[in-house]
C-alpha positions in Angstrom: 33.3 28.7 5.3 35.4 25.6 4.6 35.1 24.5 8.3 31.3 24.7 8.0 31.4 22.5 4.9 33.6 20.0 6.8 31.3 20.0 9.8 28.2 19.5 7.5 29.9 16.6 5.8 30.8 15.1 9.1 27.2 15.5 10.3 25.8 14.0 7.1 28.2 11.0 7.4 27.0 10.5 11.0 23.3 10.7 10.1 23.6 8.4 7.1 23.5 5.0 9.0 20.3 6.0 10.7 18.7 6.9 7.4 19.9 3.6 5.9 18.5 1.6 8.9 15.1 3.4 8.5 15.0 2.6 4.8 15.8 -1.0 5.5 13.0 -1.3 8.0 10.6 0.3 5.6 11.6 -2.1 2.9 11.2 -5.1 5.2 7.7 -4.0 6.2 6.8 -3.3 2.5 8.2 -6.7 1.5 6.0 -8.5 4.1 2.9 -6.6 2.9 3.7 -7.4 -0.7 4.1 -11.1 0.3 0.7 -10.9 1.9 -0.9 -9.4 -1.2 0.7 -12.1 -3.4 -0.7 -14.8 -1.1 -4.2 -13.4 -1.2 -4.0 -13.0 -5.0 -2.9 -16.7 -5.2 -5.9 -17.7 -3.0 -8.3 -15.7 -5.2 -6.9 -17.5 -8.3 -7.3 -20.9 -6.7 -10.9 -20.4 -5.8 -11.9 -18.6 -9.0 -13.4 -21.7 -10.6 -15.8 -22.4 -7.6 -19.3 -21.4 -8.5 -20.8 -21.0 -5.0 -22.7 -17.6 -4.8 -21.5 -16.9 -1.2 -17.9 -17.7 -2.2 -18.2 -15.5 -5.3 -19.4 -12.5 -3.2 -16.6 -13.2 -0.7 -14.1 -13.3 -3.6 -15.4 -10.1 -5.0 -15.2 -8.4 -1.6 -11.6 -9.7 -1.1 -10.5 -8.5 -4.5 -12.0 -5.0 -3.7 -10.2 -5.0 -0.3 -7.0 -6.1 -1.9 -7.2 -3.3 -4.5 -7.8 -0.8 -1.7 -4.8 -2.1 0.2 -2.5 -1.8 -2.8 -3.7 1.8 -3.4 -3.1 2.5 0.3 0.4 1.1 0.2 1.2 3.2 -2.9 -0.3 6.3 -1.4 1.6 5.7 1.9 4.9 5.3 0.1 4.4 8.5 -1.8 3.4 10.4 1.4 6.6 9.1 3.2 8.7 10.1 0.2 7.2 13.6 0.1 7.5 14.0 3.9 11.1 12.9 3.8 12.0 15.3 1.0 10.3 18.2 2.8 12.2 17.3 6.0 15.5 17.1 4.2 15.0 20.5 2.5 13.8 22.1 5.7 16.8 20.6 7.6 19.2 21.8 5.0 17.8 25.3 5.0 17.9 25.4 8.9 21.5 24.1 9.0 22.7 26.7 6.4 21.0 29.6 8.2 21.9 28.4 11.7 25.1 26.4 11.5 26.2 26.8 15.1 22.8 25.8 16.4 22.9 22.8 14.2 26.3 21.8 15.5 25.0 22.2 19.1 21.9 20.1 18.4 24.1 17.4 16.7 26.5 17.4 19.7 23.6 17.1 22.2 22.0 14.3 20.2 25.4 12.5 20.0 25.9 12.9 23.7 22.4 11.6 24.4 23.0 8.5 22.2 26.3 7.9 23.9 24.7 8.0 27.3 21.9 5.6 26.2 24.4 3.2 24.6 26.7 3.3 27.6 23.9 2.5 30.1 22.7 -0.3 27.8 26.2 -1.8 27.6 26.5 -1.9 31.5 23.3 -3.9 31.9 
């Protein structure tokens, strides 16, 4: 049992950098989207004093679209979190019920990554 715990710890340590890289990429995309939202909000504030009817309608439509985009970002984040939690739980259950299969899959994935990296290095 102790060797299974050691193997699982090793697998978790090997997978951790990939998870961190995915999180960093998600944060970067989210940061860019938030910057866009801030820029649009600033634009709306700057044209708020203009009384043109067409501009007022465009501003209202832009505000509505911006609110929808914010809601969509929030909902998307929650969906990703929920999906990631479910994936982690399912993976944990699978690894505990099929430890040798999990070790084989991890070894095959590691070998595939090594082959891809070695061919990339030789180019």
